[in-house]
N, C-alpha and C positions, 0 to 999 in steps of 0.2 A: 268061165269067164273068172278072171282073176281081177279084183279092185286093189290098187296100191294107193297107201296115202303117202303124200310128198310135200314138203315144207321148201318155199322159195321166196326169197327176199321179203321174209315176214308173213307170208300169206300160206293158206293151206289148201292143199289140191288132192282130188281123188283122180287117179290115172288109170286109164282103162287101155288096153292094147287091143287094135282092131285091124283087120284084113280089107276093111271097105273105108272109103272116104265120102266127103259130100259130093252128091252129083243131082242132076236133074232138077225138078221142079222144088224140092223141099230144100236143096240146097240154095235156090234163090231167094225162096221165102225166108230162110234163116239170114242171109245177107241182107236183105233189103227191110226187115222188119225186126223189132225187139218184142220177142214173146215173154211177157212178164212171167207165164209158168214155167220156163226153162231156166235152169242155172247157167250162167256164163260160162263158155268154154272156148277152147281153141285147140287146133290139132299140131302135133310136130311129128315130122317124120326122121327116124334114127335108125340108120344101119340096115335100111330098107323096110322098116317097120312103121307102122302109123299109130300113134298114141293120141288120145282125147283126154285134154287136161280141163277139170272142172272147178271152178273156185269155190270153195266151202268155208272160207274165212268167216270164223264167228257164228257158224250155223250149227243147228242141233238137230240130227236125223229124227225121222217120226221112231225109228227102233229105239233111240237113245230116250226120247220123250216118253213113249209108252212103259219101257222097262222103269223109267224113274217114277212117273206118276202114277203107274198101274193103268190095266186096261179096265175102263168102266163104261157105261153108257155114255156119260158125258164126253169123254175123250174120244169114243168112237164117233160119236156125231160130230165133234169138230173136225176130226180127220177126214171122214168121208165126203162131208159138206164141202171143205176145201178141196178135196181131190175132185169131185164133181165139177165144180167151177172151174179147176184148171184143165180138167178134159175138155169141157165145152169151149174154154178159149183156145185150147190146141187144135180142136176139131175145126174151129173157125178158120185156120189157116190150112186146112186139109193135109195136116201132117199125120201119116199113118201110125195107128197105136202100136204097131208092132216095132217102132222104132224108138219106143220111150221105155226106159227102165222103171217098171212099176215094183219096185222093191223098198222094204221099210229104211234099208241102209242108205238107199239112193235118193230118197225123199225127204224134204225138208219143210218143217212149219215154220211160218214167219207171219207178221203180223198182217202182211200184205197178203197173204194165201200160201198155199202150197208150192213148192219148187220142186219140178221134176228133171231128169237128165235125158237129153237126147242123145241117142245111141244107135247108129244105123243097123237094123236087124237085130236088136236088142232081144226079140222073143222068136227067133226062128224055130219053128217047131214046138213051140210051148205056149201054153195058156198064158197071156199076158199077166195076169194078176194073181196067178196061182201061189207065189212066194208070201204075197201079203196074208191071204187066207191061212197058210201053213204056219206062218208067224203068230197069228191070233190064237188058233187053237192049241199050239204048243205053250204060250205064255200065260193064257188067261188063268185065273185062279179057280182051281178045280172044284173050291167049296162053293162057288158062286153059281148054282145051279141055272138060274134064268139067264144070266151072261154067257154062260158055256153053251147053251141051246142056240143063243143069238150068233155066236162066233162060229159055231158049226153050219149054221145057216147060211151065214155069210161066205164061208169056206165052199159050200155047196153051189151057191150062185155064181162066185168067182170061177168056179171050175166047168161051168157051162157055157157052151157057144151062145154067142150074142148077149152076153152080159152086158148090163146097162147099170152104171154106178148110180143111178137115180132110185133103183129098185131098193137098195141097200139103205140110202139116205131115208126113203120112206119108212121102212122097218125100224131104222134106229129111233127115228123121231116118234113113231108110234111107242116105242118101249119106254123113251124118255119121258113122254108125257102119262104113261101108265104109272110110272114110278113117282112122278110128282104128284098124281092122284092119291097114290097110297101114302105117302108121305104126309099130305094134307090131312087125310082121313085120319091117320094116326095121330097128328097133331091135335084134332078135333076130339078124339077120343081121350086124350090125356088131358086135355081140357076139362072135359066131363068128369074125369076120375079125381081131378084137383078140386073140382066144385063139389063133388060127392063128399070127398074126404072132408072139407072144410064144414059142409052142413052136419057130417056125423059128429064132428069134434064139438061143434056148438052144441049140438043138442046133448052130447056127453058133460060138457061143462054145466049145462042148466040142470041136468039131472043131478051131479054133483053138488051144486049149490042148493038145492032143494032137501038134499039128504044131510047136508051139513048142521050140525047144531052147536050151540054156544060151548057145549061141555067138550065136544070132541076139537073144536077150535082151540079152547084152552089147553087142552092136553097137548095138542101138537105145538103150540107156542113154548110150553113147559119144557118139551122134550127135543125142540129143534135143535138147541144148542150142541146136546149129547149125541144125538143121532149124526149131525154133522162132523163133530170130531171123530165119531167111531168110523164113519165112512172115508173120511178123509186119512185115518190112519191105515186103511186099508188099501188106498189108491198107490199106485206106483209113483216113485218120486217124480217122474218126469211131468205128471200132470196134478200133484197134489197141490191146490191152490184154492182158497176160498170160492173163487168164480166158477168152479167146476160143478157145483150143486145149487141150483136156483129152484125158487118158488114161485109159482103163479096161480093165482086164483085158488090158493089151497093144495095145489098139484105140484110136488116136487120132482124135478127131473134132473139128468145130468146133461151139461153142456158138452156137445160134440166138437172134436177138433180135427182139423186137416193139418197134418205137420209135414213140410215140405220135405222132400227126401231126394232132391236132384242139387245140381251144381249151376244151375242158371240163377235168375234173379226174382223167382216168384216167392209169395207171401205165404205164412201160416195163416188159417183162418179158423175163428172159433163160430160155430153153429148154434145160433140162440134163437130159432124161429122156426116155424113149421114148415115152410118151403124155402129152401136154399138153393139158388141157381148158379151153375157152373159155366162159363164160356169164354169166349176170346174178346177181351178189351170193350165191352160194351157196358155202358153206366147201368143198364138194366138186370145186370148179372151182379150176384153177391161175390162171387169170387171171379175176377177178371185176370186170366191168364194170358201170357205173351206168346206161346208157340203157336206157329203158322199152322200146326198140325190139328190145333184144338178148333173146333166148329165155333160159329159164334154163339149158338144155344147148345151146349155140349151134353150135360148132364144135370140131374137135380136129386137132392136129398131132402126125403120127407120125413118128419117128425109127427109119430103117433104113438100115443099111450107110453109117452116116456122113451120110445125107441126110434131109432134112425134107420130109414130105408134107403138104399142108392138104386137109382134106374138111369138109363142111358137116355138121350133125349133126341134120337135121330141122329147122333153125330155120324160123321164120315169115316172117322178112324177109329171109332169105338171108345168105349169106358169098360175099363178091366178090374175084376175083383179077384185079388189074389192070383193074378196071371191068367184068369179066365175072362175072355169079352162077353159082356152081357148081352144076352139076345134082346130084341125089340120088345117091349113091355114088360120085362122082367125087372123085379124088385128084389132085392137082397138085404137082409138085416146086417147093420154093421156092428163090430166088434172090436175092442181095443186091439192093436196092432194089426189089424186088417191092412193089406196093401190095396191103394186105390190107385189108377193110373188113367188120367184124362188123355188120351190119344199116346202122347210120348212125355207127359208130365205127371212124375211119380209122387206119392204122398202116403202117409201112415195114418190111419184112424186111430184116435186117442179119447 
């Protein structure tokens, strides 16, 4: 079957040649009813051949959408839920499923639901849904093991006689809920880690205060100016400022910096607190980035014992340290000139 793209009068069409026209009960149903799950089409005879013309103006196919956004539990949930609803509507008109083109390049996701193409005997001798399953196992990210297993399970179900789309919807919903539970559990663990970190820091500060003596404090005050100057001389010119070395309750530490390394409208940031949050345009974040690829709560930078540590915050597009994507729960110590990327927003640590 050859599908040809064509433009006419400012509209886009998919054109398929056929040797069968509309006839019988289904022809009457299509003529008397507007079935929302079907794309608008008409037939044209030319040189003895019959052609089906489908209006796809302004529409994005399932194939284009999944290749652009990537195959995920969420995108599969959306696609198969809408596909299930479309099949239910079409079945209500007693349209034979063998006359529907179940292919990712002939199905279109819209706000009102999934649009399919009616084509007589579209699946003669074929399993109607097999092309969808083949697309999923071919294009899913091989690094995502659980998602791969789900796609192969979907492929096997679609290859089986008597397949019901509702079976896949139930399986995907179960996986989506399981992923949400894992994410929520991870967030709870991170909250506990932050609380434990803050308790340890508070106890350490109390211990330092108990151990400090007036003689040590006097010595520190006397030597502070010389120490600052010595450190300032050793720093690179790009970060040689009085503000890079600070003191808090007798503890001196270096102020961290995120220097924007892209071409958009992001800002540079000074990190002068124990917990620094990075995310997309949320006033609760310390660094509010503008890229749509950045999650609402994307990454965090912790300061402990004068050192800074970077961790991902269950983001969708990932946090990268010197080009390597951080694993869930992984913390890495930051050093000057390290490259830090939040999804697609690049920074240099100074």
